[in-house]
VEXKOLMAR-14621 format. One record per residue (C-alpha): chain; residue number from 0; residue in one letter; z, x, y. Coordinates in nm, 2 decimals. Example, Ala and Ser with C-alpha at 12.3 -4.5 7.8 and 13.67 -1.06 7.14 Angstrom:
// VEXKOLMAR-14621
 chain   n res     up   east  north
     A   0   a   0.78   1.23  -0.45
     A   1   s   0.71   1.37  -0.11
//
This chain:
// VEXKOLMAR-14621
 chain   n res     up   east  north
     A   0   m   0.00   0.00   0.00
     A   1   t  -0.11   0.15   0.33
     A   2   p  -0.02   0.06   0.68
     A   3   e  -0.38  -0.06   0.73
     A   4   h  -0.35  -0.29   0.43
     A   5   l  -0.02  -0.43   0.56
     A   6   r  -0.18  -0.49   0.90
     A   7   e  -0.45  -0.69   0.73
     A   8   l  -0.19  -0.89   0.53
     A   9   y   0.00  -0.97   0.85
     A  10   g  -0.33  -1.07   1.02
     A  11   f  -0.38  -1.30   0.73
     A  12   n  -0.03  -1.44   0.75
     A  13   a  -0.07  -1.52   1.12
     A  14   w  -0.41  -1.68   1.06
     A  15   a  -0.27  -1.89   0.78
     A  16   n   0.03  -2.00   0.98
     A  17   r  -0.19  -2.10   1.27
     A  18   r  -0.41  -2.31   1.03
     A  19   i  -0.11  -2.50   0.90
     A  20   l   0.02  -2.56   1.25
     A  21   d  -0.33  -2.68   1.35
     A  22   a  -0.32  -2.93   1.06
     A  23   c   0.01  -3.06   1.18
     A  24   c  -0.15  -3.17   1.51
     A  25   k  -0.27  -3.47   1.32
     A  26   l   0.09  -3.59   1.26
     A  27   s   0.31  -3.80   1.47
     A  28   d   0.65  -3.66   1.56
     A  29   e   0.80  -3.91   1.31
     A  30   q   0.57  -3.78   1.03
     A  31   f   0.64  -3.42   1.13
     A  32   t   1.02  -3.47   1.08
     A  33   r   1.00  -3.73   0.80
     A  34   e   1.20  -3.63   0.49
     A  35   l   0.96  -3.59   0.20
     A  36   g   1.17  -3.42  -0.06
     A  37   s   1.07  -3.05  -0.10
     A  38   s   1.27  -2.73  -0.08
     A  39   f   1.33  -2.83   0.28
     A  40   p   1.34  -3.19   0.37
     A  41   s   1.04  -3.21   0.61
     A  42   i   0.73  -3.03   0.73
     A  43   r   0.92  -2.93   1.04
     A  44   d   1.21  -2.79   0.85
     A  45   t   0.98  -2.60   0.62
     A  46   l   0.79  -2.45   0.91
     A  47   v   1.12  -2.36   1.09
     A  48   h   1.23  -2.19   0.77
     A  49   i   0.91  -1.98   0.75
     A  50   m   0.94  -1.89   1.12
     A  51   g   1.32  -1.82   1.09
     A  52   g   1.24  -1.59   0.80
     A  53   e   1.00  -1.39   1.00
     A  54   w   1.25  -1.37   1.28
     A  55   v   1.55  -1.26   1.07
     A  56   w   1.35  -1.00   0.87
     A  57   l   1.21  -0.85   1.20
     A  58   a   1.56  -0.83   1.34
     A  59   n   1.67  -0.66   1.02
     A  60   w   1.39  -0.41   1.04
     A  61   r   1.48  -0.33   1.40
     A  62   g   1.83  -0.25   1.30
     A  63   h   2.02  -0.58   1.33
     A  64   p   2.11  -0.63   0.97
     A  65   s   2.32  -0.94   1.00
     A  66   p   2.19  -1.16   1.27
     A  67   r   2.30  -1.48   1.09
     A  68   a   2.50  -1.63   1.38
     A  69   e   2.21  -1.57   1.61
     A  70   w   1.97  -1.72   1.35
     A  71   e   2.18  -2.04   1.32
     A  72   t   2.16  -2.09   1.69
     A  73   e   1.80  -1.98   1.74
     A  74   f   1.66  -2.19   1.45
     A  75   a   1.89  -2.50   1.46
     A  76   k   1.70  -2.82   1.37
     A  77   g   1.78  -2.98   1.70
     A  78   r   1.58  -2.71   1.89
     A  79   f   1.26  -2.82   1.73
     A  80   p   1.20  -3.20   1.76
     A  81   n   0.82  -3.17   1.74
     A  82   l   0.53  -2.94   1.68
     A  83   v   0.50  -2.83   2.04
     A  84   t   0.85  -2.68   2.03
     A  85   v   0.78  -2.51   1.70
     A  86   r   0.46  -2.35   1.84
     A  87   a   0.63  -2.25   2.16
     A  88   r   0.88  -2.05   1.97
     A  89   w   0.65  -1.92   1.70
     A  90   e   0.37  -1.78   1.92
     A  91   p   0.58  -1.50   2.08
     A  92   l   0.74  -1.43   1.75
     A  93   e   0.40  -1.39   1.59
     A  94   a   0.29  -1.15   1.86
     A  95   d   0.62  -0.95   1.83
     A  96   l   0.58  -0.93   1.45
     A  97   l   0.22  -0.82   1.46
     A  98   g   0.31  -0.56   1.72
     A  99   f   0.58  -0.42   1.50
     A 100   v   0.35  -0.40   1.20
     A 101   s   0.08  -0.24   1.40
     A 102   g   0.31   0.05   1.48
     A 103   l   0.41   0.13   1.12
     A 104   t   0.32   0.46   0.96
     A 105   a   0.29   0.55   0.59
     A 106   a   0.63   0.72   0.62
     A 107   d   0.79   0.41   0.77
     A 108   l   0.68   0.21   0.46
     A 109   e   0.89   0.43   0.23
     A 110   k   1.20   0.41   0.44
     A 111   t   1.48   0.20   0.28
     A 112   v   1.65  -0.09   0.43
     A 113   e   1.98  -0.22   0.32
     A 114   v   1.99  -0.59   0.27
     A 115   k   2.36  -0.68   0.28
     A 116   r   2.31  -1.04   0.19
     A 117   h   2.15  -0.94  -0.14
     A 118   q   2.36  -0.62  -0.18
     A 119   f   2.05  -0.41  -0.24
     A 120   t   1.83  -0.15  -0.08
     A 121   y   1.45  -0.20  -0.07
     A 122   s   1.17   0.00   0.08
     A 123   m   1.01  -0.14   0.39
     A 124   r   0.69  -0.17   0.19
     A 125   v   0.85  -0.41  -0.05
     A 126   l   1.02  -0.62   0.22
     A 127   l   0.70  -0.64   0.43
     A 128   q   0.51  -0.77   0.12
     A 129   h   0.79  -1.01   0.04
     A 130   l   0.77  -1.17   0.39
     A 131   v   0.40  -1.24   0.35
     A 132   n   0.45  -1.38   0.00
     A 133   h   0.74  -1.59   0.14
     A 134   g   0.52  -1.75   0.40
     A 135   t   0.24  -1.82   0.15
     A 136   y   0.48  -1.99  -0.09
     A 137   h   0.63  -2.22   0.17
     A 138   r   0.29  -2.29   0.34
     A 139   g   0.18  -2.43   0.00
     A 140   q   0.48  -2.67   0.01
     A 141   v   0.37  -2.78   0.36
     A 142   v   0.02  -2.84   0.23
     A 143   t   0.16  -3.07  -0.04
     A 144   m   0.36  -3.26   0.22
     A 145   l   0.06  -3.28   0.46
     A 146   r  -0.14  -3.43   0.18
     A 147   q   0.13  -3.69   0.11
     A 148   l   0.09  -3.79   0.47
     A 149   g  -0.29  -3.82   0.44
     A 150   v  -0.38  -3.49   0.61
     A 151   v  -0.60  -3.24   0.43
     A 152   p  -0.56  -2.90   0.60
     A 153   r  -0.82  -2.63   0.60
     A 154   p  -0.78  -2.37   0.33
     A 155   t  -0.54  -2.08   0.38
     A 156   d  -0.62  -1.87   0.08
     A 157   y  -0.66  -1.50   0.15
     A 158   h  -1.03  -1.49   0.04
     A 159   f  -1.10  -1.76   0.31
     A 160   y  -0.94  -1.52   0.57
     A 161   v  -1.17  -1.24   0.45
     A 162   r  -1.47  -1.47   0.48
     A 163   c  -1.35  -1.56   0.83
     A 164   l  -1.32  -1.20   0.93
     A 165   a  -1.67  -1.14   0.80
     A 166   g  -1.81  -1.43   1.01
     A 167   l  -1.91  -1.63   0.70
     A 168   p  -1.88  -2.00   0.69
     A 169   e  -1.62  -2.18   0.47
     A 170   p  -1.78  -2.32   0.16
//
């Protein structure tokens, strides 16, 4: 895994997040917050979980290993009553995360990070890959909830991202 490959994965992650957020524009505020019975009750709650995960890992990588109290305030449900509020918080976070990843070197990827919550030490490479995988997993749940509400989002598979980068149309 090279820094260039990770930058590509994080470009994909941001692209896929934006596609899911775009699909959510078709929902009413009530649908966005409706409890649908998944890992997190609603589309809003699942998106806030993805976004909160990006924020907490970035904080950890920057040397704030236990920002739990900040996270609970920053990502409290009441702060995000609708899609507009989610996007307003996510856009600067996305830019910050992409900026962080763009500055990583090969040596940075092999540095270890202690994850106190899990009582384990991982390489940055592993944690960076984990975060992209985490987003992919939960975006899949959002897709299922969107379909339950009658919205069919555009594909967010990695190969569609590659096609998009190449300027090819979606099949």
